[in-house]
C-alpha positions in Angstrom: 1.5 2.1 -43.1 3.7 4.6 -41.3 7.4 4.0 -41.3 9.2 2.7 -38.2 12.8 1.8 -37.4 14.1 -1.7 -37.8 14.5 -1.9 -34.1 10.9 -1.0 -33.6 9.8 -3.4 -36.3 11.5 -6.3 -34.6 9.9 -5.5 -31.4 6.5 -5.3 -33.0 7.1 -8.6 -34.8 7.7 -10.3 -31.4 4.4 -8.9 -30.0 1.3 -11.0 -30.5 -0.7 -7.7 -30.5 1.6 -5.8 -32.8 -0.1 -2.8 -34.5 0.5 -0.2 -37.1 -0.6 2.4 -34.6 2.4 1.9 -32.4 4.1 5.3 -32.1 7.7 5.0 -33.1 9.1 7.7 -30.9 7.5 6.4 -27.8 8.7 2.9 -28.4 12.2 4.0 -29.0 12.2 6.1 -25.9 10.8 3.3 -23.7 13.5 0.7 -24.2 17.2 0.5 -23.4 19.9 -1.7 -24.8 22.0 -1.6 -21.6 22.6 -5.1 -20.1 24.8 -4.0 -17.2 23.8 -3.7 -13.5 22.4 -0.3 -14.4 20.0 -1.8 -17.0 16.9 -0.9 -14.9 18.0 2.6 -14.0 17.7 4.6 -17.2 15.1 7.4 -17.5 13.1 8.0 -20.7 13.6 11.3 -22.5 11.5 14.0 -20.8 10.8 17.6 -20.9 12.8 19.9 -18.7 10.0 20.2 -16.1 9.4 16.4 -16.2 13.1 15.8 -15.8 13.2 18.0 -12.7 10.3 16.0 -11.3 11.9 12.7 -12.0 15.2 13.9 -10.4 13.3 14.9 -7.3 11.6 11.5 -7.2 14.9 9.7 -7.7 16.4 11.7 -4.8 13.7 10.7 -2.3 13.8 7.1 -3.7 17.5 6.7 -3.3 18.7 8.7 -0.3 18.4 7.5 3.3 15.8 8.9 5.7 16.8 9.8 9.3 14.9 9.7 12.5 13.3 12.8 13.9 14.3 15.3 15.2 17.2 16.0 12.8 19.0 18.9 11.2 17.3 18.2 7.9 13.5 18.7 7.8 13.2 17.1 4.3 14.2 13.6 5.3 13.5 13.2 9.0 10.5 11.1 10.0 12.0 7.6 9.6 10.0 5.1 11.6 9.5 4.9 14.5 9.3 1.3 13.3 10.8 0.3 10.0 12.6 -2.3 7.9 14.8 -0.2 5.7 15.7 3.5 5.6 15.5 4.0 1.9 13.7 2.5 -1.1 16.9 1.4 -2.8 17.9 -0.9 0.0 15.0 -3.2 -1.0 15.4 -2.5 -4.7 19.2 -2.6 -5.5 19.7 -0.8 -8.8 15.9 -0.8 -9.1 16.0 -4.5 -9.3 14.2 -7.3 -7.3 15.0 -8.0 -3.7 17.3 -10.5 -2.1 16.1 -13.1 0.3 19.1 -13.8 2.5 22.1 -11.9 3.8 25.5 -13.3 3.3 25.7 -14.2 7.0 22.5 -16.3 6.6 20.1 -13.7 8.1 16.9 -12.5 6.4 17.6 -9.6 4.0 15.6 -6.3 4.6 14.0 -6.7 1.1 12.2 -9.8 2.3 9.4 -8.5 4.5 7.0 -10.4 6.7 3.4 -9.6 6.2 1.1 -10.2 9.2 -2.6 -11.0 9.3 -5.2 -12.9 11.2 -6.8 -16.0 9.7 -9.5 -16.5 12.4 -13.0 -15.6 11.2 -13.9 -14.7 14.8 -11.9 -11.5 14.6 -13.4 -10.0 11.4 -13.6 -6.2 11.3 -15.4 -5.2 8.1 -13.8 -1.7 8.0 -10.3 -3.1 8.2 -11.1 -5.8 5.7 -12.4 -3.2 3.2 -9.4 -0.9 3.5 -6.6 -3.4 4.1 -8.0 -6.5 2.4 -7.2 -8.5 5.6 -7.2 -8.2 9.4 -3.8 -6.9 10.7 -2.2 -8.7 13.7 -3.4 -6.7 16.8 0.0 -6.1 18.4 2.3 -5.9 15.5 0.1 -4.6 12.7 0.4 -5.4 9.0 4.2 -6.1 8.8 7.0 -7.1 11.2 9.5 -4.3 11.6 13.1 -5.3 12.1 14.2 -1.8 13.3 13.1 1.0 15.6 14.3 4.6 16.1 15.5 6.0 19.4 13.9 4.3 22.4 11.4 2.4 20.2 12.1 -1.3 20.3 12.2 -3.2 17.0 9.3 -5.7 16.7 11.2 -8.9 16.1 13.5 -10.9 13.9 13.3 -13.9 11.6 15.6 -16.8 10.9 15.5 -18.6 7.6 16.5 -22.1 6.8 15.9 -24.4 3.8 14.8 -28.0 3.3 16.2 -29.8 0.3 13.6 -31.2 -2.2 15.0 -33.6 -4.8 13.3 -34.6 -8.1 13.9 -36.0 -11.6 13.1 -35.0 -15.1 11.5 -37.5 -17.4 14.9 -38.1 -19.1 16.4 -39.1 -15.7 18.4 -35.9 -15.0 18.1 -34.9 -11.3 17.2 -31.5 -9.9 17.1 -30.0 -6.5 14.8 -27.4 -5.0 15.0 -25.7 -1.6 11.9 -25.0 0.5 12.2 -22.1 2.9 11.2 -22.2 6.5 10.9 -19.2 8.7 11.0 -18.7 12.5 9.9 -15.5 14.1 12.1 -14.7 17.1 12.8 -12.0 19.7 9.3 -10.5 19.7 9.6 -7.3 21.7 5.9 -6.7 22.4 4.6 -10.1 23.4 3.5 -13.1 21.5 1.7 -13.1 18.2 -2.0 -13.7 18.2 -2.8 -17.5 18.1 -4.4 -17.1 14.7 -1.6 -14.9 13.2 -0.2 -15.7 9.8 3.3 -14.7 8.7 3.8 -14.3 4.9 7.2 -13.6 3.4 7.1 -11.3 0.4 10.3 -10.2 -1.5 10.6 -6.8 -3.2 9.6 -6.9 -6.8 11.7 -5.6 -9.7 10.7 -2.1 -10.8 10.8 -2.9 -14.5 8.0 -1.4 -16.6 5.8 0.0 -13.8 4.7 3.0 -15.8 3.9 0.9 -18.9 1.7 -1.4 -16.7 -0.4 1.5 -15.7 -1.0 2.4 -19.3 -2.7 -1.0 -20.0 -6.5 -0.6 -20.4 -8.4 -2.4 -17.7 -10.6 -4.1 -20.3 -7.5 -5.7 -21.9 -6.7 -7.3 -18.5 -10.3 -8.3 -17.7 -10.8 -10.0 -21.0 -8.6 -12.8 -19.8 -10.5 -13.3 -16.6 -12.0 -16.8 -16.4 -12.9 -17.3 -12.7 -15.0 -20.4 -13.3 -12.8 -21.9 -16.1 -15.5 -21.8 -18.7 -13.2 -23.0 -21.4 -12.0 -26.0 -19.4 -8.3 -25.4 -19.9 -7.6 -25.5 -16.1 -6.6 -21.8 -16.0 -9.1 -19.6 -14.1 -7.4 -16.2 -13.6 -9.3 -13.6 -11.7 -9.0 -9.9 -11.0 -8.3 -8.6 -7.5 -10.5 -5.6 -6.8 -8.8 -3.5 -4.1 -9.5 -0.4 -2.1 -7.6 2.7 -3.2 -7.2 5.2 -0.4 -6.5 8.0 -2.8 -9.9 7.7 -4.5 -11.8 5.9 -1.7 -13.0 3.5 -4.4 -12.6 -0.1 -5.3 -10.4 -0.5 -8.4 -8.6 -3.2 -10.4 -5.3 -4.3 -8.7 -2.2 -4.4 -10.9 0.8 -4.2 -8.6 2.4 -6.3 -5.8 2.5 -10.1 -5.5 -1.2 -10.3 -4.9 -2.3 -7.4 -7.1 -3.2 -5.5 -4.0 -2.4 -2.0 -5.3 -4.5 -0.3 -8.0 -2.0 2.4 -9.0 1.7 3.0 -8.7 1.2 5.9 -6.5 -0.8 3.8 -4.0 2.0 1.2 -4.0 4.7 3.9 -3.4 2.7 5.3 -0.5 2.0 1.9 1.0 5.7 0.8 0.8 6.9 4.1 2.3 4.5 3.6 5.2 5.1 -0.1 5.9 8.8 -0.4 5.0 10.1 2.9 6.3 7.4 4.1 8.7 6.8 7.3 6.6 3.4 8.8 7.1 1.8 10.3 3.9 -1.6 11.5 2.8 -2.7 7.9 1.8 -1.5 6.3 5.0 -1.5 9.3 7.4 -0.6 7.7 10.8 2.6 6.2 12.1 2.7 2.5 11.7 2.3 1.9 15.5 -0.4 -0.2 17.2 -2.2 0.7 20.4 0.1 -1.7 22.3 3.3 0.1 21.3 3.5 3.1 23.7 7.0 4.2 22.8 6.2 4.1 19.1 3.1 6.3 19.6 5.1 8.8 21.7 8.2 9.0 19.4 9.2 12.4 18.0 7.6 13.4 14.7 9.3 14.8 11.6 9.3 18.6 11.4 9.1 19.1 7.7 5.4 18.8 7.1 2.2 17.4 8.6 3.3 14.2 6.8 6.8 12.7 6.7 6.2 12.2 2.9 3.9 14.9 1.5 1.8 14.2 -1.6 4.1 16.1 -4.0 7.0 13.8 -3.0 4.8 10.7 -3.3 3.9 11.9 -6.8 7.6 12.6 -7.6 8.7 9.1 -6.6 5.9 7.5 -8.6 6.7 9.7 -11.6 10.4 8.7 -11.4 9.5 5.0 -11.4 7.0 5.5 -14.3 9.8 7.1 -16.3 12.3 4.2 -16.1 13.1 2.5 -19.3 12.6 -1.2 -20.0 15.4 -3.5 -21.2 15.0 -4.3 -24.9 14.5 -8.0 -25.8 17.7 -9.8 -26.4 17.3 -12.3 -29.3 19.7 -15.3 -29.2 20.0 -18.0 -31.8 17.5 -20.2 -30.0 15.1 -17.4 -28.9 12.3 -18.2 -31.4 12.5 -21.9 -30.7 12.2 -21.2 -27.0 9.3 -18.9 -27.6 7.5 -21.7 -29.5 8.0 -24.0 -26.5 6.7 -21.3 -24.2 3.5 -21.3 -26.3 3.2 -25.1 -26.8 3.4 -25.7 -23.0 0.6 -23.2 -22.4 2.8 -20.8 -20.3 1.2 -17.9 -22.3 -2.2 -18.7 -20.8 -1.1 -16.8 -17.7 2.0 -14.9 -19.0 0.1 -13.0 -21.7 2.7 -11.8 -24.1 1.7 -8.3 -25.2 -0.7 -5.4 -25.0 -1.4 -2.3 -27.0 -1.2 1.0 -25.1 -2.1 4.5 -26.2 1.2 6.0 -25.1 3.8 3.3 -26.0 2.1 1.1 -28.6 2.9 -2.6 -28.2 4.5 -3.7 -25.0 5.4 -7.3 -23.9 5.3 -7.8 -20.2 4.4 -11.5 -20.3 1.7 -11.2 -17.6 -2.1 -11.2 -17.5 -1.9 -9.3 -14.1 -4.6 -11.7 -12.8 -4.6 -14.0 -9.7 -3.9 -17.7 -10.2 -3.8 -20.6 -7.7 -0.2 -21.7 -7.6 -0.7 -24.7 -5.4 -0.3 -25.6 -1.8 3.6 -25.7 -1.9 3.7 -22.0 -2.7 0.8 -20.9 -0.4 1.8 -18.1 1.9 -1.3 -18.3 4.1 -2.1 -14.7 3.4 -5.5 -13.7 2.0 -5.7 -10.2 0.5 -9.0 -8.7 -0.8 -10.0 -11.4 -3.4 -6.6 -13.2 -3.4 -6.6 -16.4 -1.5 -3.7 -18.0 0.3 -2.3 -19.8 -2.7 -3.2 -17.2 -5.3 -0.7 -14.8 -6.7 -0.6 -12.2 -9.5 1.2 -13.4 -12.6 4.6 -11.6 -12.3 5.8 -9.8 -15.5 8.8 -11.5 -17.1 10.4 -8.7 -19.0 14.0 -8.1 -17.9 14.1 -11.3 -15.9 17.4 -12.4 -17.6 19.1 -9.4 -16.1 17.8 -9.8 -12.5 21.0 -11.4 -11.2 23.3 -8.9 -12.7 21.2 -5.9 -11.5 20.5 -7.2 -7.9 23.7 -9.3 -7.5 21.6 -12.4 -6.9 18.6 -14.1 -8.4 15.7 -14.8 -6.1 12.4 -15.6 -7.8 8.8 -16.2 -6.7 7.1 -14.4 -3.8 9.6 -15.5 -1.2 12.7 -15.6 -3.3 13.1 -19.4 -2.9 13.9 -20.0 -6.6 17.6 -19.3 -7.4 17.1 -19.8 -11.2 14.3 -19.6 -13.8 14.4 -23.4 -14.0 13.7 -23.7 -10.2 10.8 -21.2 -10.5 9.1 -23.3 -13.2 9.6 -26.4 -11.1 7.8 -24.8 -8.1 4.7 -24.1 -10.2 1.6 -26.0 -9.1 -2.2 -25.5 -8.9 -3.4 -24.1 -12.2 0.1 -24.4 -13.6 0.6 -28.0 -12.6 0.1 -29.3 -16.2 2.6 -26.8 -17.5 5.2 -27.8 -14.9 4.7 -31.5 -15.7 5.0 -30.7 -19.4 8.3 -28.9 -18.7 9.6 -31.9 -16.7 8.8 -34.1 -19.6 10.8 -32.1 -22.1 14.2 -33.3 -23.3 17.1 -31.3 -21.9 17.7 -29.3 -25.1 14.2 -28.0 -25.2 14.2 -27.1 -21.5 17.4 -25.1 -22.1 16.0 -23.2 -25.1 12.9 -22.3 -23.1 15.1 -20.8 -20.3 17.2 -19.1 -22.9 14.1 -17.5 -24.4 12.9 -16.3 -21.0 16.3 -14.8 -20.3 15.9 -12.7 -23.4 12.3 -11.3 -23.0 
């Protein structure tokens, strides 16, 4: 058995798939001990050329884009319709998004995905490439801003309805159900069958390591018809990748709608900032938005974001370190509760990867029915309205410190890990009920464990 450091040994001990083949150097370079607001911002040790590439990607990720024409040709091309003018505005310190501004308005990192639910409007080509039918007038996402004479598309107000409940031991809890109202539509009414789905920006923890997981290791947990009868029927989302023009296994986004990190970078640049790129080559205007179609173009290239810059941003994100697990006194007890409740049936603890050895994202990266209360009405490739990809849990205990606020689940409704568990339904209903039945001490140790993974 090859020698490894004590730190690496403790990490391997925690992983269900620990292996003697885990490369010590890669493991040590992948993790960071930082627990400050900069915890998600450290870059792995790279070669000089790789370091330059990551620096370029970080620059285009962090710095604001401007509308064309501008003195700079490297960063003009924002919009004409957009939600934010830089990636970091949706991912503060590379963390997860925030649902609500301090004045009560919707934060720019909570986007409104648009689609049609009427089967009478099916367009097979659009379904194949987008996974859904975009709203005819407003497209795939409601833009809150416009450049120059281009009118923004609309705005959204957010309010909450209080939902009270009790644990088995009599202790009360309170949840808050979000309600959205689309307002100030600038290009006419939404189609009568339009659906508006709120999706908050995900944390950027471990994106490169996720891409290293072998597809077979994900698919082995697929159980669409629940053959084992445990109530868990995870399924893969097979999605169209415009880079390869092929259908591939989805791993990223709330509904596993992106096959690769590069695809997700290009898609977010297009929908959130209005940046054309080789994977999404047109401006995000519809035929009903004349001013948008006629807006000035960026002068730097045929695309606002050429492929080398898409690659650089993706490489920067792949190179980010993952926070090391933080073991507290009750960590192992909480982990045992995590297993005994069956949480691990969806939140698969660990995987072996060729590059990094054992990693512990706590996700199976499959779609699961989370119940009607969490349904967003949005179908996406194979993902149905109430189905979501199991989100990785690593680093979740640092989300609040990194982003300044904790907003969990696809719309950010949960303000704590406890609230997120209590919103679980569908395939996770039994696990939620088992959590509610626990005595307070065990509930607290479970949350303490999750804060350390």
